[in-house]
C-alpha positions as a Markdown table, in Angstrom:
| # | Residue | x | y | z |
|---|---|---|---|---|
| 1 | Unk | -16.2 | 19.1 | 4.8 |
| 2 | Unk | -13.5 | 16.7 | 4.1 |
| 3 | Unk | -11.4 | 16.4 | 0.7 |
| 4 | Unk | -9.8 | 13.8 | -0.1 |
| 5 | Unk | -7.1 | 12.3 | -2.9 |
| 6 | Unk | -7.4 | 9.1 | -4.3 |
| 7 | Unk | -4.2 | 7.9 | -5.8 |
| 8 | Unk | -4.5 | 4.5 | -7.6 |
| 9 | Unk | -3.0 | 3.5 | -11.2 |
| 10 | Unk | -6.2 | 1.7 | -12.6 |
| 11 | Unk | -8.6 | 4.5 | -13.9 |
| 12 | Unk | -11.5 | 2.3 | -13.1 |
| 13 | Unk | -10.8 | 1.5 | -9.6 |
| 14 | Unk | -10.4 | 5.4 | -8.9 |
| 15 | Unk | -13.7 | 5.8 | -10.8 |
| 16 | Unk | -15.9 | 3.8 | -8.5 |
| 17 | Unk | -14.3 | 4.9 | -5.4 |
| 18 | Unk | -15.1 | 8.7 | -6.3 |
| 19 | Unk | -18.4 | 7.8 | -6.8 |
| 20 | Unk | -18.7 | 6.2 | -3.2 |
| 21 | Unk | -17.2 | 9.3 | -1.8 |
| 22 | Unk | -19.2 | 11.7 | -3.5 |
| 23 | Unk | -22.0 | 10.6 | -2.4 |
| 24 | Unk | -21.6 | 11.5 | 0.9 |
| 25 | Unk | -22.3 | 15.0 | 2.3 |
| 26 | Unk | -19.3 | 15.4 | 4.6 |
| 27 | Unk | -17.1 | 14.9 | 1.7 |
| 28 | Unk | -16.9 | 17.8 | -0.3 |
| 29 | Unk | -13.5 | 17.7 | -2.6 |
| 30 | Unk | -12.7 | 14.2 | -4.6 |
| 31 | Unk | -9.5 | 14.6 | -6.8 |
| 32 | Unk | -7.5 | 11.8 | -8.5 |
| 33 | Unk | -3.6 | 11.1 | -9.3 |
| 34 | Unk | -2.6 | 7.8 | -11.1 |
| 35 | Unk | 1.0 | 7.9 | -10.0 |
| 36 | Unk | 3.5 | 9.5 | -7.6 |
| 37 | Unk | 4.2 | 12.2 | -9.9 |
| 38 | Unk | 0.9 | 13.3 | -10.4 |
| 39 | Unk | 0.2 | 12.9 | -6.5 |
| 40 | Unk | 2.8 | 15.1 | -5.8 |
| 41 | Unk | 1.8 | 17.8 | -8.3 |
| 42 | Unk | -1.9 | 17.7 | -6.6 |
| 43 | Unk | -0.3 | 17.9 | -2.8 |
| 44 | Unk | 1.7 | 21.1 | -4.0 |
| 45 | Unk | -1.4 | 22.8 | -5.4 |
| 46 | Unk | -4.2 | 21.5 | -2.8 |
| 47 | Unk | -4.5 | 20.8 | 0.6 |
| 48 | Unk | -6.0 | 17.4 | 1.2 |
| 49 | Unk | -7.6 | 16.0 | 4.6 |
| 50 | Unk | -7.0 | 12.3 | 3.4 |
| 51 | Unk | -4.9 | 11.0 | 1.0 |
| 52 | Unk | -6.1 | 7.4 | 0.0 |
| 53 | Unk | -3.0 | 5.5 | -1.6 |
| 54 | Unk | -2.6 | 2.5 | -3.5 |
| 55 | Unk | 0.6 | 0.4 | -2.7 |
| 56 | Unk | 1.3 | -0.8 | -6.2 |
| 57 | Unk | 2.1 | 2.3 | -8.5 |
| 58 | Unk | 4.6 | 2.8 | -11.3 |
| 59 | Unk | 7.7 | 3.6 | -10.1 |
| 60 | Unk | 7.8 | 4.1 | -6.6 |
| 61 | Unk | 5.3 | 2.1 | -4.3 |
| 62 | Unk | 2.7 | 4.0 | -2.4 |
| 63 | Unk | 4.5 | 3.0 | 0.9 |
| 64 | Unk | 7.5 | 5.0 | -0.3 |
| 65 | Unk | 5.7 | 8.0 | -1.3 |
| 66 | Unk | 4.7 | 8.2 | 2.3 |
| 67 | Unk | 7.7 | 9.9 | 3.4 |
| 68 | Unk | 7.4 | 12.9 | 0.6 |
| 69 | Unk | 3.7 | 13.4 | 1.3 |
| 70 | Unk | 4.5 | 14.1 | 5.1 |
| 71 | Unk | 7.4 | 16.6 | 3.8 |
| 72 | Unk | 4.6 | 18.7 | 1.3 |
| 73 | Unk | 1.2 | 17.9 | 4.0 |
| 74 | Unk | 2.5 | 17.0 | 7.5 |
| 75 | Unk | -1.5 | 17.1 | 8.8 |
| 76 | Unk | -3.2 | 15.0 | 5.8 |
| 77 | Unk | -4.4 | 11.3 | 6.9 |
| 78 | Unk | -2.8 | 8.8 | 4.3 |
| 79 | Unk | -4.9 | 5.6 | 4.4 |
| 80 | Unk | -3.3 | 3.2 | 2.3 |
| 81 | Unk | -6.0 | 1.6 | 0.2 |
| 82 | Unk | -4.5 | -2.1 | -1.2 |
| 83 | Unk | -5.9 | -5.1 | -2.9 |
| 84 | Unk | -2.9 | -6.9 | -0.5 |
| 85 | Unk | -3.4 | -8.4 | 2.5 |
| 86 | Unk | -3.1 | -6.3 | 5.8 |
| 87 | Unk | -1.1 | -8.8 | 7.6 |
| 88 | Unk | 1.7 | -8.8 | 4.6 |
| 89 | Unk | 1.8 | -4.8 | 4.1 |
| 90 | Unk | -0.1 | -2.5 | 7.2 |
| 91 | Unk | 2.3 | -3.0 | 9.8 |
| 92 | Unk | 5.1 | -2.2 | 7.3 |
| 93 | Unk | 2.7 | 1.3 | 6.1 |
| 94 | Unk | 1.8 | 2.5 | 9.4 |
| 95 | Unk | 5.7 | 2.4 | 10.3 |
| 96 | Unk | 6.7 | 4.5 | 7.2 |
| 97 | Unk | 3.7 | 7.0 | 8.4 |
| 98 | Unk | 0.7 | 5.9 | 7.2 |
| 99 | Unk | -2.6 | 6.7 | 9.3 |
| 100 | Unk | -4.4 | 3.5 | 8.5 |
| 101 | Unk | -5.0 | 0.8 | 6.0 |
| 102 | Unk | -7.7 | -0.9 | 4.3 |
| 103 | Unk | -8.1 | -3.5 | 1.8 |
| 104 | Unk | -10.3 | -2.7 | -1.5 |
| 105 | Unk | -12.4 | -6.1 | -0.4 |
| 106 | Unk | -13.5 | -3.9 | 2.3 |
| 107 | Unk | -17.5 | -2.4 | 2.5 |
| 108 | Unk | -17.7 | 0.7 | 1.5 |
| 109 | Unk | -19.7 | 2.0 | 5.0 |
| 110 | Unk | -15.9 | 0.9 | 6.3 |
| 111 | Unk | -13.8 | 2.9 | 3.7 |
| 112 | Unk | -16.3 | 6.1 | 4.9 |
| 113 | Unk | -15.8 | 5.2 | 8.5 |
| 114 | Unk | -11.8 | 4.9 | 8.1 |
| 115 | Unk | -11.9 | 8.4 | 6.2 |
| 116 | Unk | -13.8 | 10.0 | 8.7 |
| 117 | Unk | -11.3 | 8.7 | 11.6 |
| 118 | Unk | -7.9 | 9.6 | 9.6 |
| 119 | Unk | -9.4 | 12.5 | 8.5 |
| 120 | Unk | -9.8 | 14.0 | 12.4 |
| 121 | Unk | -6.1 | 13.0 | 13.0 |
| 122 | Unk | -6.5 | 9.2 | 14.3 |
| 123 | Unk | -5.3 | 6.0 | 12.9 |
| 124 | Unk | -7.4 | 3.1 | 11.2 |
| 125 | Unk | -6.6 | -0.5 | 11.5 |
| 126 | Unk | -9.6 | -3.4 | 11.5 |
| 127 | Unk | -10.3 | -5.1 | 14.4 |
| 128 | Unk | -9.2 | -8.4 | 13.2 |
| 129 | Unk | -5.3 | -6.9 | 12.9 |
| 130 | Unk | -5.5 | -5.0 | 16.1 |
| 131 | Unk | -5.9 | -8.0 | 18.1 |
| 132 | Unk | -3.5 | -10.2 | 15.9 |
| 133 | Unk | -0.7 | -7.2 | 16.5 |
| 134 | Unk | -1.6 | -7.3 | 20.3 |
| 135 | Unk | -1.8 | -10.9 | 20.3 |
| 136 | Unk | 1.9 | -11.2 | 18.8 |
| 137 | Unk | 3.4 | -8.4 | 21.3 |
| 138 | Unk | 1.6 | -10.1 | 24.5 |
| 139 | Unk | 3.2 | -13.7 | 23.3 |
| 140 | Unk | 6.5 | -12.0 | 22.1 |
| 141 | Unk | 6.6 | -13.4 | 18.6 |
| 142 | Unk | 9.0 | -11.9 | 16.1 |
| 143 | Unk | 8.1 | -10.5 | 13.2 |
| 144 | Unk | 7.4 | -12.7 | 10.1 |
| 145 | Unk | 10.2 | -13.4 | 8.1 |
| 146 | Unk | 8.9 | -11.2 | 4.9 |
| 147 | Unk | 9.4 | -8.1 | 7.4 |
| 148 | Unk | 12.8 | -8.2 | 6.5 |
| 149 | Unk | 11.8 | -7.5 | 3.1 |
| 150 | Unk | 11.2 | -3.9 | 2.0 |
| 151 | Unk | 8.1 | -3.1 | 0.1 |
| 152 | Unk | 8.6 | -3.1 | -3.5 |
| 153 | Unk | 10.8 | -6.3 | -2.8 |
| 154 | Unk | 7.5 | -7.9 | -1.3 |
| 155 | Unk | 5.9 | -6.8 | -4.7 |
| 156 | Unk | 8.2 | -8.8 | -6.9 |
| 157 | Unk | 8.1 | -11.9 | -4.7 |
| 158 | Unk | 4.3 | -11.4 | -5.6 |
| 159 | Unk | 4.5 | -11.0 | -8.4 |
| 160 | Unk | 6.9 | -13.8 | -9.4 |
| 161 | Unk | 4.5 | -16.2 | -7.7 |
| 162 | Unk | 1.8 | -14.8 | -9.8 |
| 163 | Unk | 4.0 | -16.5 | -12.6 |
| 164 | Unk | 5.2 | -13.0 | -14.4 |
| 165 | Unk | 9.1 | -13.0 | -16.2 |
| 166 | Unk | 11.4 | -10.7 | -14.8 |
| 167 | Unk | 10.8 | -8.1 | -17.7 |
| 168 | Unk | 7.3 | -8.6 | -17.8 |
| 169 | Unk | 7.0 | -7.1 | -13.9 |
| 170 | Unk | 9.7 | -4.6 | -15.1 |
| 171 | Unk | 7.2 | -3.3 | -17.6 |
| 172 | Unk | 4.1 | -3.4 | -14.6 |
| 173 | Unk | 6.4 | -1.2 | -12.2 |
| 174 | Unk | 7.8 | 0.8 | -15.1 |
| 175 | Unk | 11.3 | 0.2 | -13.8 |
| 176 | Unk | 14.5 | -1.5 | -15.5 |
| 177 | Unk | 14.9 | -5.0 | -15.9 |
| 178 | Unk | 17.9 | -4.7 | -14.5 |
| 179 | Unk | 16.7 | -2.9 | -11.3 |
| 180 | Unk | 14.1 | -6.0 | -11.0 |
| 181 | Unk | 16.6 | -8.4 | -11.0 |
| 182 | Unk | 18.6 | -6.3 | -8.5 |
| 183 | Unk | 15.4 | -6.9 | -6.3 |
| 184 | Unk | 15.5 | -10.4 | -7.2 |
| 185 | Unk | 18.8 | -10.9 | -5.7 |
| 186 | Unk | 18.3 | -8.8 | -2.8 |
| 187 | Unk | 15.5 | -11.7 | -2.2 |
| 188 | Unk | 17.3 | -14.2 | -2.5 |
| 189 | Unk | 20.2 | -13.1 | -0.2 |
| 190 | Unk | 17.6 | -11.7 | 2.3 |
| 191 | Unk | 15.7 | -15.1 | 2.7 |
| 192 | Unk | 18.7 | -17.3 | 1.9 |
| 193 | Unk | 17.3 | -18.9 | -1.0 |
| 194 | Unk | 19.0 | -19.9 | -4.5 |
| 195 | Unk | 16.5 | -20.0 | -7.2 |
| 196 | Unk | 13.1 | -18.0 | -8.5 |
| 197 | Unk | 11.3 | -21.3 | -7.9 |
| 198 | Unk | 12.5 | -20.8 | -4.1 |
| 199 | Unk | 10.8 | -17.9 | -4.2 |
| 200 | Unk | 7.4 | -18.9 | -5.3 |
| 201 | Unk | 7.7 | -21.8 | -2.6 |
| 202 | Unk | 8.8 | -19.1 | -0.2 |
| 203 | Unk | 5.3 | -17.2 | -1.3 |
| 204 | Unk | 3.4 | -19.9 | -1.3 |
| 205 | Unk | 4.0 | -21.3 | 2.6 |
| 206 | Unk | 3.9 | -17.8 | 3.7 |
| 207 | Unk | 1.0 | -17.0 | 2.0 |
| 208 | Unk | 2.1 | -14.3 | 0.3 |
| 209 | Unk | 0.8 | -15.5 | -3.3 |
| 210 | Unk | -2.2 | -14.0 | -4.4 |
């Protein structure tokens, strides 16, 4: 029987996922965490076979939490479940140690299948992403420029492209405005850009805007 921990900062999302999982006879336990702190506390008290992990969490991002999860429960399958495009984040999450990546737009049946696979020690990515990765390797295509960016820097780009101010982004991510300004400066340096407008244009050009 599979024990699953859902980590997402939106209660409605957690409840919807929980209902899907509790209808499956092979899943015996479903717990919830709303942020990284709650996640670590749950991991210290209970062994889980699969951890469903959102990327955009207050404080540390989900991807940045992966190494911490691995220190506590080395054998757990970590399945990143995100609203963000797999093309942008999946390879980065897997490099950090995730077992798989699935978007929140996926069908419930695909989510269950992904959980089964990572619970058994396997890896899960969609067929379309596997094909793209193979194509890029065979063609010798370099990673897109946004792979130079950290997960949090990508999040800041997405939020800037959605029209949010630095103070609003800081509030959403539970970080200080000064920290967000530092991320903005690093983004500008890494991408050789000059202004926030340049960042937004870059996001649109690279397909990063929502």
